[in-house]
N, C-alpha and C positions, 0 to 999 in steps of 0.2 A: 202498626207502623208502616205496613206495606204500602199504604195509599200515599205516603209522603217520602218514600225511599224508592231508589232504582237499583237494579242489578248492575254493578260496576265491572268493567273490563279488568281482568286480572293481568299480572305482569307478563305471564306466559302468552296470553292472547295478544297483547300489544306487540311482544317480540315476533310472534307468529305473523302478525299483520304486516310488520316491517320486512320480514323474510318474503312474504308473497308479494309485497310491493316491488322488492328488488328483482324478483323473478319475472315481473312484466317487461323489464328491459326499458323502462321509462324513467326519466329523472324524478326523484322525489318531490323536488320543488314544483315540477309540472302536475303531479298527481295532487299536490296540495291545492293548486288552482282549480283543477277539476272538481275536487270536493266542494270548494267554495262556490264555484259556478253552478253546480247542480242544486246546492241549498238555496242559492239565490233564485233559481229558476222555480223551485218549489214554493218559495215565499210569494214570488210573482203570481204563480198559478192559484195560491190560496186567496190572494187579494182579488183576483178576477172572478173567482168562484164565490166570492163574499162568504168565505169560511170563517169562523171565529179564529183568532190568532192562536188560541189554545189548540185547536185542531192542527193548524199548519205547523205549530211548534212540535207537537207530537209526531208528525210526519217526518220533520227534520231529524228528531232524535232516532226514529226508526231507521231513517237512512243512514246515520252515523253508525248504528249498530250493525247494519248490513255491511257498510264499508269494512268494519272490523273483520268480518268474515271473507268478504269478497272485495279486497282493495281494488280501487279503480271502477267499482260498481258492475263491471262487465266481466264475463267469464274468461274472455281472451282479449288481448290488446288489438288483434287484427280482425276480430269479429267472425272468425270461423265457427260455423255451427250456431250462430246466434240469430239467423233469420231475420236480419234487417233490425235487430233491437239496438237502440240508441239510448243516450243518456236521458232524453225526455221521457222514454218509456219507463226507466227506473224511477224517476221522479214522480211520474203519474201513478205508478203501482203503489208507491208508498203513501201518497196522499188519498188514493182511492180506498185502500185497506183500512186507513185510519178514519177517514170520513164516514164510510159506510157502517162502521161500528160505533160511531159517536152520535151525538144529538143533531148534527147537520149534514146528513148524507147528500151526496150529489150524484146525478145520474151519470152513466158512462158516456153518454152523448155529450153532455155538458163538459165533462172532462176532456173529451176528445177535441171538442171545439176550441176550448181554451188553449190547449197545448198546440193545436194547429195555428191559432193566432199568434202565440209567442214564437212558433217556429217560423212564421212569415215575417217576423220583425227584422228589418235591416239593421237597425241599431237598438238591439235589446237593452244595453246598458245605458243609452242615451235617451230611451223611451220615444224613439221616432219609428214610425211604421211604414212599411212599403205598400203605400196606397195612394191613389189619385182621388181628389175630392169629387170629380165628376163621374169617373168610371173606375170603381174599385174591383180588383179581382177577388170576389167572394169566395172562389173555390179554395183560395189559400187560407182563409179563416173559418170556413165551414166545410167539413169533410163530407164528400159524397159517401154513399153507402158502402161501396167497396173499400174505399180508403178507411172508413170508420171501422169496418169489420177487421181489417188488417191491423189497425192500431189497437182495438180492443183485444184481439188475440194476443198480441205481444204483451200488453199489459197484464193479462191474465196469466200468461206464462210467467212473467217476472213476479207476479203476485205469489205464485206458488213457490218459486225459488226463495223469495224474501220470507215467506212464513216459515218454510223448512229451515232456512239458515238461522232464523230467530227462535226455532223451537215452538213456533205458534204463540209466542209470548210478545204481545204488542202493548203491554201496560207501560205507561210512561207517567212518572210524578214530575210535574213542572215546578220550578222555583218561583214562578211569578207571583202566585198567591202568598207564598211565604214572605216574599220581599214586602209586599203591602202590609201583611200581618206584623212584620218586624218594625216597620215604620209607624204603625199605629201603636204598637207596644212601647215605643220610644216617644210617643206623643208628637210626632212630626206631621200627622195628617189631620190635626184638629187646631183650631184657633179659637181665641176667646170671643165669645159671643157679644155683640154690641149691646144687648139687653141685660145681660146678667154675666158679671165677670167670673162667676163661679161655675158657669156652664161652658161646655165646648160645642162648636159647631164645625161641620166638615169644612175643609179648605176649598176656596173658590178656584175655579179654573184660572190659570195664569198666576196664581199665588206661588211664593217659593216652595211651599209644601207640595202643591200640585206639580210644579216643575221637577221637583226632587223624585217624586214618584214616577213620572213619566221617563226621567233620565235613567233611573234603576231598571225599569222595564226595558228600555232601549238597550241597555248593556246586556241584559239576559237574552234579548232577541239577537244581538250581534254575536254573543257566545255560541249561539246555534250554528254559525257560519265558520267557526274557527276549526282549522284542520288539526288542532291540537285535541280534539275529541273531548272537550272540557265536560260535556254531559255524561260521558262514558267513564270518566275517571274521578268525578266529584259528585257527592250527593246534592240534592236540591238545596237544602239549608245552607251548605257551604256557598253555592253560587249566589243564593239570595243575599247573604251577608256581604259578599265581595261586590255585588252590584250596588247595594245600599252605600257601602264604604266609598266606592268609586264615584257614585252620583253625588254624594256629600262633598267629596273633595272638589268636584267640578263646580258645585254651586256655593262653595265656601260656607256650607252649613256646619253649625257647631254640634257635633255628636256629643253624647254624654261625656263630660271631661273627668280626668282623674282616674279613670278605670278602663281597663280593656273590655269594653262593652260587648265585643264579639264572642267573648268566653261564655257569656250568658246564653248564647245560641249554639254553644257546642263547636266552636270554630277556633282553632289554634292560630297563633300569629303567622306561623310559617305557611300555612295553607292560605290564609287571608292575603299574605304578601304575593304568593305566586298567582293567585286568581286575579288579584287586582292588576298585576302587570299584564296577565294574559288578556284580560278583558279590554284593557286600554290599548293593546298593541294591534288588535284585529283591523281597526279602521285605518290606521297608518300603513299597515302591510298591504291592505287592499288598494289604497290610494296609490302607493308605489307601483303596484302591478298594473293598475288601470292606465297609468301614464306611459307604460312602455307600448310602442306602436304595434309590436307583434303579440301582445297579450291576448289571451282568451277572454279577457274582461272587456274587450272592445267589439264592436260589430254585433252579430247575432248570437243566438244562444250556443251553448256548448254542444258539439257533435263530435262523433267518432272521427269524422274526416278532419276537422279543425284540430283535434288533439294530435292526430298522426302528422299533420303539417307542422304543428308546433314542436312535436318531438323531433322531427327531422331538422328543423331549424335549430333546435337546441344543440343537436350534435355537431352543428357547423360552428358554434360559437367556440372560440378558443378558450381553453382553461386558464 
């Protein structure tokens, strides 16, 4: 069963994580935004590198596990002794170590160029880049040799820290395949064939069944961004059931009536209720943050300097 289960965080580890977060001297709400922003950066890099979503999702889970050991992702809040290491290097290290041990490795140069491109983005959250159509500053989206070596050295240093923090265990079981399997088991992803009513055919793209599956997968991808660390506190089958339940509620799909169907998949009502609320709350929480003018979720990617400025501004806000 190890291939469909994950090691979960214990209550002692969660308490220790909260204690270390408090020792950083930064607001807990701000650190939640940092976690969210770094996970979004990882997702964006995975898309530009054309990695399978499964690889990017595993990198996000690895980042969450590293956060449990090193809250804030960086050893110190002010950067003393970190030799220029920033949040993009943490994201790159997780993506690099997961990709190179998977079926779709990417070169260190490709990784460096993608993060240089993302770092040069004026409005990362609005998908607008800092470039002119006639004369683009290519040095900001393609690293020179010296800059590449410096970037790669920092990524390698963080890769070693990350692996040591995780005990060199990067195994991640994802709930996405389970969600599709559960939908198939409940006969949601098959429709009556036009030639034979006794046979079943796969649902067409755009059909309610296809939309339901896409919505369930979207909930699971959103859960990767949650600062509640849902992938560290719940097993994949629990996340899969909650995603199917939430997607069905959104699409007004009729789940098996008259019986608590989630019990078949070894999920109790309390766990399902908690996860359903957690999955549905991430999007509204992020939307609220992004509408704030001083939010880290506007402008460019998250950096140590921007976090320090946000922390200083946070202290001036009256309680």
